[in-house]
N, C-alpha and C positions, 0 to 999 in steps of 0.2 A: 596580476593577483594571480600565481597557481592555485588551482585546487587539486583533489584526487577523488573520480569519482568512481563507482561501479554500475554497471548497468543492473537496473531490480528490473526484475518481470518473473511475476507470479499468478497464480491463482488460488483467491479463498473460496474454499466451499462453504455451503449453511445449509446445513440439513436438521430445521426441528419445523416444529408444527408451524408457528409465522412466517420465518425465511427459510424458501427452498429454491436454491440455484446457487448462483456464481458470482467472484465478481475479478473484473481481471486489473491490471495493476502494470504500469510500464513508466520507465524513462529514469532518468540519472539522479543517480543519489551519490550525492555530494556528502559523503560518510565522514567527514573531521569536522560538520556543522551537527551542533544540537538539534537543530529542529530544521527540516527541510520538507520539500513536496513533493508530491509526484503522481503523474496523472489516472485516474481509473479510465477507462480506452472502453468498457463492455462489460456483457455479463450473461447469464444465461437463466430462466423460471421467473421469478419475482422480478428478480436486478437483468431483464432483458434490455438490451437498450441504455443501460444505463453509463450515464458521464457524471465526470466529477471530478473529486482531488480528493488526497490523503494528505495530511502533517503527519510525517516519519516523527516521532523523536527516541533518543539513544534512551534507553532505562539504565540497561548495564551491559557492561560491555568486557569480555573474560578471556582469555586463549582459545576457549574450548568454546565458549557459547556467548551466544547477541542477543537480549530480549531487548524488542523494539516495541513501541506502542504506535497506535494509528489511530488518527481522528480523521475518519471519512465523512467527506459531506460529499451527498447527490442532486442531481437538478431531476425531477421526470418532464 
């Protein structure tokens, strides 16, 4: 089976009264699949030593813009 994947690596920053810190994501993103999974590989602040995964779903895709939805699960 042929698959098109991109390497997806990014850090999400949270700055509010409840969640102050970052979450780091890393993994292969098979972009042609409607839903896919990527790893949570770390974090800072309240997310220090975070591990888990995120289910990514493509909400909209155009030439100029892509909107992704993330459902993140963390373990303590």
